Residue, then its C-alpha position, 0 to 999 in steps of 0.5 A: m256557743s252555750d245554749f245554757v242561760r243564767v237564771c238565779a242565783l243557787g241561793e235565790l231558790d227557797d226549797d219546795t218553792p217554785k220560781r219563775v222565770e224567762v228563758d229565750g221566751v219561754a216561761v219556765s219554773v224552776v224548782r228546788t227540792e230533795g237536793e236538787v234543781f228541776a226546769i219544768n215549762d211553767i204552763c199546764s198541759h191541761a189549762n192555760v195557767s202558770l205552775s209556779e203558782g202551785e205547791v211542790e211535795n215529793c217531786h211534783i208540782e201541782c196545777w193550782l187551778h183543777g190540781s194535776s201534778f206534774d213529775l218535776r224530773t219527767g213533766k209527766p202527770d200522775g193523774l186527770p184532769a191533764t193527760r199531756p206531759v209538760p216539757v222539763y229542761p237540763v239545768k247546770i249549777e256553776g259554783d259553790g254555795p248560795d251565790a252558784a249560778v242555776l242555768v236552764s237550757v230550754t234548746q233541748e229537753s231532758 
């Protein structure tokens, strides 16, 4: 049994624009940037706000409330006020083109 869940089609993701999805009750921000797709927990570790409402730049997502930025590859913050990382999750792409399925697993962290 696979623990990966289809969250959207690749064509539904605009570059550098987070998309909030729910996977097994977990809020996840899915981001296509720099030719890759990343999945990061959607809740900022500093304040209980949605990261998917923030900006994406240089493989980082910024919390819109206080400006903490998290690396999409590791979940680690790169400056204050956040000091704790945010979980990141593995992503699989199945198929080709804009109809390819984007799958995320929240049962394991990357």
